[in-house]
Phi, psi and omega in degrees: 000322180296326178293324178296312181296321179295322178298313178301316178299317181295322179294322176300313179298317178296319178300315181292326186282325190246001181234159172276126189241137171258130184251140176211145176207133178224136183304129180091346182245011178079185178248124189246144174228142179213136178289148180298332181276000175072021180262352179205138176220144180220131170243124177251133174218161175213161178205156180222149177230089171288140183216148176236119179253138176235130181230129175246110180282115184283345181280317184240010175056046177243151180240134177224157173220156182208133175255131185218162162264100185297315178219146171209120190231149168243131185231134177232126173209159183168211184217162175215151185069300174206174187280003172273351182241105189240168180215159173214135180224129180224130183245130178271108184288321180291317182279334179077041178206165179278129177264314181232136174205090192219144176251135183237129182236117176271100188266351176200158178305128178074007181237125180231132177250126179247146174218123178143206184250123179190182182292139174283159178283071184256222182289146187302314183306325182284320184290327176299127182301146178298341175286337191246013180279149175263009171241151181296321176217170182283167192281167170304318179304314180298326180305321189253346186234009176286156173268338179061205182262158177202173182251123180170206179253146173223146177237125184238136181212152174219148177207165180244147173234092189069238177273352183276130179257132181238124176249137175224141186229139180222145181215142169235116186222175185288329181087004186267337191093180192266343183258012177219103182260020179288169181296143181253140177287335184233203177212162182240135180241129182229140175217145181209135175244143174230130179244126179243092187296338181249022179084186189290152173282156176296128176049045180056040184293347177290349175235034173229131180290138180078155177265071181286347180260002176049072179307129182284335174235160182296135174238137185223139174228129178241122186235146175219136180217162179221146180219131181235108180257106184274136180054044177291146178241006174246147189299326182250015180100261178283339186227173175109192180279171175252106183293343178103356176223177176252151179206148173280132182243126179247124183235126171249135179212163179199164175204159179228128176237132178227139175223140180194117175047050177095345182266137175225136179225131181227131176231128181235148177210150177202155178218132179241142178219166170246093190294341187250355184195177179286148177288338185266142180254132182244152171273175183301339179271359179089013181271139178291125181243348180182175177198151171276145186278106175240157186135206181213169181195169180213159176223129175238127179211153178196174183194167175224125179262118176284166180298334179274011174068024162273148178220137172254137183228158177210158183208143164228124185224142177212157173231143187225084178295147179262013174233153184285348184297329180248160183253147174287152183222145174226148183224127174240129186219142170231140183208172177220140180235146168235114179271109181273319176221062184062212177284350184282336177212107185210159177238137183225146176216143177205169176219134186229146179245125185243142175233146178232122183052037177081003184249138177306131183246303185194154170248128186235132175241146181218146176228127188217143173248133176246125175230121187226118183218000000 
């Protein structure tokens, strides 16, 4: 990884030394360079999320706290040859691995072909960047039903039917996730449709948490997707435990997002099954040794952004596995955000109450700063 970063730095130095460069920089949008002949552009950005967590365990009545850098990222994106050929690279400084490495080609108006490693077109909560969420972290539902990132091809298109905007996304990927690039026995197929009956959101606000732009008219997005991961070897597809065998995983999911004059409401739902075999893995003696995560779950969350850019938020999320190997979970959350410079500089605090199999589990409090430049 150090060699990659060094190479990028050297390329930047060479570009500045031997080319005529146009420079631009805006807080929150990174630092950009572009050659005068328009054949290469680079935008560099970085962000950090310092966080303080407080946990009261309701099972044994103990209190713990922890201070961490939850996230720290280096991001490079831009174009080469022409602006129809773009790239994105994102490195996780805390985790020490590459999260995104993808090339995007706009081969026709409203049509984009991607190749590389990036987020699959799964649930909305996951696709929204962790920098742009109006919750400190994603929900319990997302933990078990997200598609996460993968390596492969994606095709993205949009078209209009009168005032209605329709987005459609398709992907063929390895199904392994981003931290395992070994050979895969199968392949993963993903498709997703989004219908925006009242047109596009302001500044792509359908993938930004909270209604920070105070939509003047109601904006709505209704999405439905399906994912088929053949011969998966992780319990949740790209992530999770390794049950010890392979199984086909079928996931249906959908979400509805509404924003209007500071109000935002999001509902997500998903259900996963193993259509060709049992979700539970047994050893030769008939003992359960592992399982793929099957069942269903939902996430309800919303918030209101005041004119002074304070926001109150709330969430209820649950997962309901249909096998005894896993436990059901519930999450109740209340929080407050202060947007100092939109999502690029904000302070967030929340408190959550967790239940496992209907039993009190923990109360969690969190305080987080987001700085993105």
